[in-house]
N, C-alpha and C positions, 0 to 999 in steps of 0.2 A: 713797825717793830724797831727796837733800838739798834743802832749800828754795832757791828762787831769790832773789836780791836784788830788792827791791821794784821798782826801776826797770826791771829786765829783764822783769817780768811785764806791763808796760803799754806799753812802747816800740813805737811804730809807725813803721817806716822809710818813706822817700820812695818806695821801689819800690811800696808798696801803693797810693799815691795814684793811680798810673796803671794799677793792676790792675783787671780786669773785676769783681772782687768789691767794688770801691769805688763802683760805679755808684750804689748806694743811699746812699752816704756814711755817716758814723758814725750819724747820727740815724735813717737808714732801717733799720738793723738793731738798734741798741741803745736807741733812744728818746732822750729829752732835748729840749732846746729849741734850735732853730736860729736864727741871726741875732742872737745876743746875745754880749756880751763878758764878762759877769760869770760866773765859773766856777761858783758855786753855782747860779745860775739856769740855766745851760746844762746842768747835770747833773741837773736835776729829772726824775724818771721814768726815769732810765737803768737798764737791766737788764744785769747782768754777762754772762750767757749767755742771749741772746734765745730760744734753743731750749728753755729751761726755763720760759719764760713763755708762757702760753696765747695772749696777744695777738700774740706774735712767732714762734710755733712753726713757721710755714710759711716762714720766711725762706729756707731752703735749697731747699724744695720748689718755690719759684717757678720755678727753673731745673732743678733735679734732681728732676723729678717722680717718675719710677719708683723711683729710689733712696730718695727720701723716703717713698714709699708702703710699700715692703717693710721699711724701717728701723723702722717702727712695730711690727713683729712680731719684731724682733731681740731676742735675750736681753740684748744690751748696753743696750737701752733699756727694755724692759718688765719686767725683773727677774722673769720667770716662774720662774727657777730657785729664787730665794728663796721666792717665794709658794707654789710647789708643795710644797717641802719643809716649810715651816712649817705649811701646812694639813695635810699628811700627819701631822705630829707633833701635830695637834690644836689649833693656834693659831686663835683666832677673830679674823679680820682685820676683822670688823665691830665688835669691841670697841674703844671709844675708847682704852682703856689700851694695847692691843696696837698700835693705829694709831700712837700716840705713840712707842712703842718702835721700830716699824718706820721711821717718818719720821726719828727721831733717829739710828738706827744702821745702817740698811740702804739707805735711799733714795738716799744720795749715791754708792752704788757703781755706778749706771748711768752711761752716757756718751751725750752728744749728738754730733752731727756735728762741732761746733766743738771738743769736747774730744779729738778724735782728729786733726783736720785743721788746727787753728789753735793750740790750747793743750794743755798737759798736763791730764789729768783733774782735775776739781775735788776728788775724793777724795784726790788726792795734793798738794793745795795750789795747783793751777793754775799759770799762768805761760805766756806765749806761747812757741811753739816757736822762731819766728824772726821777730821784728818784725811780727807779725800776718800773715805770709805764709800763704796758704791752700795747704797741701801736698796734692797729689793722692794721694800715697802717704804714709801716716802714718809717723812715726818709730818704728823698732823699739825704740830705746833709751828715748825719752821718752814713748811711748804704750804699746806692747805690754809692754815690760819694766817700765814704771812701775806698771801694775796687776798684772802677773803675775810680778813679779820675785822675790818670796820663794820661789816654788815653780818655776814653769816656766822662767824665764830663768836662774836659778841652776843648775837641772838641765841645761838645754840648753847653757849656756856653761861648764859645769864649775866653778862657783863654790862648790859644796859640797866642803869639804875632804876630800881623799882619794878623790873620786868622779870618774871620767873623764867628760868632756863628750861630747855626742853626736857621732858621726862626721859627721853632716850639717853640724855647725857647724865642727868642727876641720878636716875635709878639704874640705868643700863650701862653707863660709861662707854657708850658705843662710839667707836672711831668713824670717821667719814666713810671709809671703804666698806663698812658693814651695811650701808644703804646704797652707796654709789659704787656700782660694779666697775671693773677695770676699763670697760669700753667708754665710760664717762670721762676717763682721763686720757686714754690712748687713742680713743676713737674706734669706730667699728668698720671703717672703710667707706662709710657714707659721708658725703660732703654736705653737712647741714648748714642752713642759712644763718641760724642763731640757736641759742641753747634751748629754746622752747619749740624748735622745729621738730616735727615727728611726735611720737607718743611720749607721755611723761616718763622721764628717766627713773623716777622713784614713784611707785604706786603704793599708797597706804594699804590698799586692800590685799596686796600680796602677803602681808604679815597679819593684817587684821581682817581675816575672812568673815568673822562674826559681825562686822560692822556693815557688810554689804546689805543694801536695802531689803531684798527679799529674805535674807537669812537673819536679819537683825531683829532683836526683841525691842529695840528702841524705836518708838513711833516716829521720832524726828528723822531718823535715818531713812525711813520709808518715804516720808513726805518730801525730803530734800534730795533724794537720790537723783543724780543726773542734772540737778538744778543749781546746787551750791557746792563749790569745791571744799574738800575736807578742811583745809587750812582756815577757811572763813570762821568756822565754829570752834576750831581747836588751836588757834594761835593764842598764846598765853597773854599777850599784851602788845603794846606798840613796838614798831621796828623802825629802822632808820630810813629817812628820806633826805636827799641832798638837792641843792638848788644852785642854779646860775654859775656854772663853771666857765672860767675864761682862761685861755692859755696864752703864753707869750714867751719871749726869750729875754734874759737879763742882759746887762751891759757886757758880760763876758760871753754871750751867746749860748748860755745854758738854758734849757727849757724849764719852765715852771708853770704852775697853774694856781688860780685862786678861785674859791667858791664861797658861798655863804655858809654860815654855820648850819650843820645838819640838825634835823628835828626828828623826834620820835612821833610817828603817826601810825594810825590803824584805820585804813579806809577800805571799804568794800565798793568795788566798781563793777560795771558790766564787763563781761569777758571779751577782750579785743581779739582773742585768738581762738574763737569758738570753732570747734571742728568735731569730727567723730571721736577723736582721741581726747578732746577737751570740751565736752558737751555743756558745761555748766553755764548758767545765765550769770551767776555772780562769782567773782574771784577777788582776792586781795590785790591791791595795787599800791605801788610806792612811787614817789617822785624821783626822777633821775636828774643829774645836775646839768644836762645840756640846756643851752639857751640859743635863741636865734643868732646871737652875736658871739658865740663861743670862740670862733676863729677870727674875730674882728682884727686882731693884731696883724694878721696876714693879708687882710683885704675885706672889702665889703661884699655882702651877698653870697658868701660861700656855702650857705645852706638855704638856697632860694625856695625850697619846698618843705620848709621846716614843719608845717602843719600836717604833713602826711603821716606822721608817727606821734603817738601820745607821749607826753612828758610824765604822765602818771601811767606807769607800765605794769603789766602782769607781773605778779610777785609770788614767790613761794618762801615765806619766812620760815626760819628753822626753830623758833621757840614754841614748840608744840606741847600741849598738855591736854589731858582728857577733859577735865572740868575747867571752864573758863568763864569770864564775865558774859560772853556772848551766848552761851548755851544754858544759862540758868533758867530762862523762861522764854516764852514766845516774844514777849515785848522787850526782851533784852536786845533784840535786833529789829523786829517789826516796829515800824513807826519811830525808830531811833535815828533821828536825822544826824546825830553826831558821828555815827558809824559809817554812813554812806557818803561816797564822793558825789557831792552836788555841785552845781555851777558856782555856788558861793565859796567853795573850797579852792577854786581854780583861778589863777591870775587872769585878768581880762585878756592879755595878749596871748594866752595859751588856750582859750576856750575852743577855738577851731581845732587845734591839735588833739584835744581830749574829748571831742564829740562822741567818739565810739565807746568811751569808758564812763562818762558822766551818767549818774543815775537820775533820770528826770522825775520819776515818781517812786519815792521810798515805799517799799512794800508795807501795806497796812496789816494790822492784826486780823487775820482771816479765820473764820468767816464772821466773827462777832466782835468787832472793835468796841472797846468801852466796857464790856461786861467783865466784871472782876469777881463775881461770886462763885466761880468754879475754875478748876484747873484745865487748861488746854495744852496740848491737843487731846488729852485722855478723854475728856467729855465730848469733844468734837466727834471722835470716831464712834461714839456710842449712838449719836444721832445720825451721823453721816458715815456709815461703815466703809464706804468706798472713797473716803477722802484722800487716801494715799494715791489713788488713781485720778485725782482731780474731779471726781464725780460727787457732787454735793447733794445728790438725791437723798431725801429723808428715808430713814429705815421703815417708817410707816406713816400713814396720813395723820396720825394723832400723837406724834412723837413729842409735841410740845404741850401736852395736857398739863393742867394746873398742878396736878399731883406728881409730875415727873421729877424724880429726885436725881440730881447729878452728883458727881464727886466734887468736893468732899460731902459726905452724907449730911443732909439737913438743908442744903442750899437748893432752893427751888427756882426754876426758870418760870416766870409768870408771863402771860401774854403781853402785859404792858411793858415788860422789860425791853421787848423788841418792837412791838406794834403800837404802843400807846403814843399819843402826841408828844409826851415828855419822855419817851423811852431813850435809853442810852445806847441804842444801836444805830449807827450811821449807814443807812442803806446806800447812799451815794459812794461812800468810801468802799463799800463791799462790791461796787461795780455796777449798780443800777442807776439809770438816769432819773431825772427829777420826776417824770411822769410815772415811771414804774414804781419809784419809791413812794409816791403818794398813795398808790393802791395798797401798800402794806401798812399804812397808818390808819388805825381804827379807833373810833370813839366807843364802840361796843364790841365785845369780844364774842366770837361764835362759841356755841356750847360744845363741850367735848362729848364724844360718842363712846369712847372706851378708855380703859386705863392702859397706859403704855409703859412698858419697861420698868415694872416694879419688882424688886427682888423679893418683897414680902407683900402679901395682899393687905389692903387697908380694912377698916372695920366693916365698911359696906360690902367689900368683897368677901369677908369672912361670913357675914350674914347671908349673902346670896349663895355662897358655897354650902353653908349649913342647911339653908332652906332646900337647896337642890338635893342634898344627900337625904334629907328627911322625906322628900317626895318620892325619891327612888326607893327608900326603905318601905314606905307606905304602900307603893305599888306592888313591890315584891311580896309583902305580907298579904295584901288583898288577893293576889293571884294564888298564893299558897292556900289561903283559907277556902277560896272558891273551889280549888281542885280537890281539897279534902272533903268538902260537902258533897261534891259530885260522886266521889267514891263511896261515901257512907249512905247516900240517898238511894 
């Protein structure tokens, strides 16, 4: 975000003088010397953010006792996300060299109460939100977007060129707190290892109950429930990935970092955090900027177990739409190698780190790759009614009769489409080995024994039905005549 003019960072309006938060007066929160007129003397011992100073750390907790208690465990304050990942990569945080690196480049990324409710975050240059007014609801623009602007805010509000914003922003104008409840900011008393520790903070199905597999009228929801995260099908387009961050100090001893230019990517990977709370096989992933030599300025080998954690990490982009390029048809995703994170997408030196997320076999179009004469999965579930439960048993033995009409009406599945030597069905892609596949290839096709699944009978069926009705009528007439003769005889 652009820096504020210096006077805007410190101006205190008259409204604050009468505010309940001024009971302690300036000295009560920030320190300094009261009752003097000399500016230098008055400012002795002043602390910019009292909540970052151990002596003044309880300033807010005096009144906001419970909120202050749980905030100590909030990832916004304790930086466990950084610590967990660095330790997993082998960083020794007891090493004074690594401690210096962390304090210079990571420690400012946390936020105190004041950095959300009074000023912009220190990491973004600070500056009062509005004349020292203490805001009960933090500013979405100057607080949330200030820290999460490059990724989340740009995705959510459609600021990435050519990528549609979230429907929740465009049509609903929803602020962050309408999905993210207060415990996501202040914490809930649990000390989480990272932001994806525990159940998902935002569950799409809490608002979209009709999309739950068993309740949904959409076949794809039933087929993918518990296997594919919602964002995979409903992200509106690419989102930002960053690469190769390196930190250092300049000649004046001020910390800085450099990284390669970010790229917009959309990649589906295997779920590295699979659990009961996150059961999906496939999730979205994005590249994070860490590199094996990120801290090389401070020394060699400070991340000796770098490969323990992926550089393509579990992601939940915020540019969500109902209709997207991925959910237009089955082959929008299936067999679409551009969408899936394969070994070709990963830098050679990062292959080991990303073994848990790389997709080794891109899902084929199942169960009929290559057939384009009917719509799937609508036609699939007519032949295989238990497909949603991964049961591909046929509805009956003769479901693929020559006269079986699928949707759209008029397109017929003929035996040779799947079983002929030149058929366009790949049995090996469908999961059969070569020997099994050879048993499905016929030069002559077996005769059909009955008509299957016709909405209207064919001409032969009409003839048979008519003949049957004629026979029944003849029998009834004959019986009636015989009975009549018996009575009159």
